N, C-alpha and C positions, 0 to 999 in steps of 0.2 A: 821294755816289756813290763816292768813293774809299774811304770806310770800308766800304761794302757790298762793293766789289770785293776789298779786302784780307781781309774776313771770309770770303769764298768760298774764298780760297786759304790762309788760316792758321787758320780756325775760331776767330777771336778771340784766339789765342795763349794760351789759358788751359786747354788740354786736360790732364786729370789723368793720373797715372801709369798707372792701370789701363787707361784708354782707349788710351794710347800703346802699352802692351805688347800689348793685344789687336789693335790695328791692325797692328803689326809682324808678329804671328803670321799674321794674315789676308792681309796683302799679300805675305808671303814664301811663302804656300801657293799654289802654282800647280797646274795640272792635272798638270804634269810632276812636282811634288813627290809626288804620289800614284801616278802611273803609272810614271814613270821609276825611282823608288826601288824599286818592286816588280820591275821588270825587272832592276835591278842585284842585287837579292836573289836572283832566280832564276839569275843568271849567276855571281855570286861567293859566294853563300851569305850567312850572317848578317853577315859583315864589310861587305857592300855597303851595307845600310841605315845602319850605323854611320858609314862614311866619307861617305856621301851627306849625312847629317844634320850630322856634324861639319864637313864642308867648307863648308857653307852657314851654320853658326852662328858660326864664327870671324870672318868679315867683319862680322857684325852686332855682335859684342861689341867689336871694335876701332872700329867706327863710332860707338859710344857716346861715346868720348872726343872725336872730331871734332865731334860734334853740340854738345858743350858749348862748344867753341872758336867755332863759328859764332854761337851765341847771345850770347856774352860779347864777342867782338871785332867782330862785325857785327850788332848787335841789330836793325837796320832792314832787313836783307837778307831777301828772300823766296825767293831761289834761290841755290844755291852758285855759279852763273855770275856773279852780280853781284859776288861777292868776287873772282873771277878777272878781271873787267873792271876793277875798281878797282886791282888789284895789277899786272896784266900788260898792260893796254891792250885796245883794240878788236879787233885782229887775233887775238890769242890767244883772246879772248872768243868771237869768231865760230867759231873752230875747235872750241872746247869745246861751243858751242851745237850744232854739227853732230853731234858724237859723242853728246851727251846726248839729242837728239831721235832719233837713230838707235837708241840703246839702248832708249828707250821704245817705238819702233815695233817693234823686234824682239821685245821682251817681250810687247807686245800681240798680235803675230802668233802667237807661241807659245801664248798663252792661248786665242785664238780657234781655232787649229788643234786643240789638245788637247780643248777643250770640244766642238767640232763633231764630232770623231772619235768621242768617247764617246756623244754624243747620237744620232748616226746609227747607231751599232752597237746601242744599246739599244732605241731607238724604231723600230719596224718601219715601213718605207716613208717614213722622214723624209728629205726632201731636204737636201743640204748647205747650199744657199743659205738655206732657211727656218730651219735651225738657227742659222746665223750671224746672221740677222735677229732671231731671238729673243734671242740673247745681247746684241746691240747695243741692242735695245730695253730690256732689263733694266738694262744698265750705264748707258746714256744717260739713262734715266728718272730715277732717284733722284740721279744726279750733277747733272743740270740743275736739279732742284728744290732740293736741299739743299747742294750744293757739298761742300767738304771735311768740314764738320761732319756731314753725312749719312753720308759714308764712314766716319767714326769709329764712329758708332753701329751702322751696318750691319756693320762689322767685328766689333763686340762680339757681335752676334747670329750672324754667320757662324762665328766661332770656337767659340761654344757648340755650334752644330749639328755642326760637324766633329768636335769631341771626343766628343760624345754618340754619333755614328755609329761612331767608332773604338772606343769602349768596347763597343758592341753586337757588332761584328765580332770583337773579341778574346774576348769571353765565348763567342760561338757556336763559335769555332774551338778555343779552348784550355780552356774550362771549361763544357762542355755535354754531359755523357756520355749524356744521354737523347736527343740529337739524331738525326735521320734519316740524316745524311750519314756519310761515312767518317771525318770528323774529330770533334772534340768534346772532346778532352782532349790534354794535353801529351804523354802517352805514345803516343797514336795518331799524332800528328804526328811524334814522334821516331822511331817505328818505320818510318813511310813514308819519312822522309828518309834513314834508314840503308840502306834498300833502293835508294836512288838514288845513282848515282856522281857525285860532285862534280867541279868543274873541276880540271884537272891542276895548277894553281898553288897549290891549297889543301893544307894539311897532311893527309896520308892521304886525299886526294881527298874530303874531308868538307865538307858544307854548313854544319856546325855548328862552325866554327872561325874565329877572328879572324886566324889566321896565313895570310894570303892575299896573294900577290905582286900579282895583278891587282887585288885590292881596294885595296891600298896605293897602287898607281900611279893608280888612279881617284881616290883620296882627294886626292893631290897635285894632279892636274889640276882637280879640283872646287874646291879651296881657291883656287887661282890664278884660275880663271875667275870665281868668284863675287865676287872683290874688285871686278872691273870692273862686274859687274851691280849691286852695292850702291852703290859710291862714285860712279858716274856716272849713277845713276838718281835723278832729281829727286824721285820720290815719297817716298823715304826722308828726303831733306833737308826736304821740306815737313812731314813728320811731326815732325821736330825743330823746325822753325820754329813749329809749332802749340802747342808745350809750353814751359814754363819750362825753363831749363837743367838744374836738378836733376831735375825730373820726366822730361825728355827722356832724360837719361843713364840713370837707373834704368829707365825704360821700355824702352829698347833692350836693356839687359842682361837684364831679366826676360823681354822678348819673345823674345830669342834663345834663352834657356834653355828656355822653354816650347815654342817652335817645334821644338826638337830632338825632342820626343816625337812630333810629327806624322808625319814620314817614317819615323822608326825604328819606331814602333808599327805603322803601316799596312803598311810593307814587310815587317817580320818576321812579320806576320799573314797578309797576302794573298800576299806573295811566296813565303814558305815553303809556304803552302797550295797555291800554284800549282805548285811543284815536287812536292809530295806527290800532287796529283791530276792533274797535267799539264793544268791549265786556266788561262786568263788570269784576272786579278783580277775582271773583270766576271762571268765564268762561275763563279768561286769564290763570289761573293756570291749568285748564283742557286742554287748547289748547297747552301749552308748555310741560306739564308733564303727561297728561292723568289722570288716576285714582289716581296716586300718588299725583298729584297736589291738588285734592279734599281732600285727607287725610291730606296733609300739611296745607291746609287752616283750616280744622277742628281743628287740633292740635294747630295752632297759635292762633286761636280764643279762644279755651278752656284755653290755657295758660294765655292769657290776661284777661279773665273773672275770673278765679278761684283765682288768686293771689290778684287782686284788690278787688274782692268780699269778700274774707276772711278778708282783712284789714278793709274793711268797716263794716263788722259784729263786729269785735273786737272794732272798734271805737265807734259804737253806744252802745255796751255793757259797755265800759269804761265810757261813759257819763252817762248812767243810774246808774251805780254802784257808781262812785266817785262824780258825781255832783248832781244827783237827790236824790239818796237813802242816801248817807252818809252826805250830806249837808242839804237837806230839809226834807227828810222823817224821817231818824233815825240819827241825828247828834251825834257825840261823846260827845261833851260838847258845849252847847250854850254859846257864848260870848256876854256879854251885850254891849260892845263897842270895838273900835279898840285898846284900851290899855289893854284889857284883855288877859290873857294867855290861849291858847286853851288846855293846859295840866292840869293846876291846877285851872283855873278860877279866880285867883287873879290878882290884878292890877300890871302893869309894869310901869317903868319910875320913875323919880325923884319926881313927884307930888304924888305918891302913899303913903298911910299910911304905916309906917314901920311895924305895926302889921299885916297888910294885904297885904304885898308886895310879888310879885312873886320871888321865889328863883331858878327857873328852869335855866338850862344852856342855854345860847344863842347860836344861830347858829354859831357865830364867834368863840366860844370856844369849839365847838363840833368837835372831831377828825374825826368821821365818815362823817360829813358834809364836812369837809375840804378835806378828801380823795375822796369824791364823785365829788368834783368840779374839780379835776385834770384830 
């Protein structure tokens, strides 16, 4: 039973580099990644998508080094909160549990809000409550059946669909001269953007410049804010736990670099087209592809919501099981002090009474622990 429980939350701990990278791309692709980045592009020009993508990529790249430390120094940990409990005690652990759960709840709420907003806008006469129920059913269905392992494979599929749809939109807007719409080539988009007056903080009031004061300020805020979203979100730690240290580190590095293309490509395509045609991204999709564009927007939003939503559900569940239930509600064995062994309850170290000294094998002499660190 314990092995099955652990497998649900760490996918066996043998996830490959490619699956780790695609999972990071899929988990970090929210509805806001597509919609908010387009809004920033319309507000600040081409610098907006760059700072949006860069601000969210930097925390992922730095998180890769922390993920290695978690696997090598605490190979048995399932959550980052267990490390905090072992190092700082129960009170600090409970405080961080509160912030971790709050982070997951906020992220899940943002996903549901963005997904429901798009679905109700695209699908005629669709009730908000029914849209929320559809998303919950999709997320809960394969999460309940397959656990974290199903999330990894669904993330692989979702990432493929997202990039395929991105390529379709880019070709239709930038390289389709025979299209019916006002766009279809880089020259047309460039001419329409030149006719539009950009924000006053941009150089020469242009949308096509990286020299933007508002864009730079947004980038700084985005970097600082995303550090909390990544480092306090258990879903990224569980992706690290599910892989070996080497695969986990390279998976986060590769995933962060690949994810950069998602908001940057979508926002520079749909956001600048929004400025050119004075239409929102959903309407831009309908302008260039008709009904097929609507279907693609629905698919890409569903892909971004379901994968991240599933990871957030597993993250909250792992905190409840491993940190609240196993540590505070029903602990395996309460240890009186930091020198006590969690297995036998006896004292460790040289100062312990020989008659009451722990004889359990240390982690350094454990073959399974050594194999898990490699």
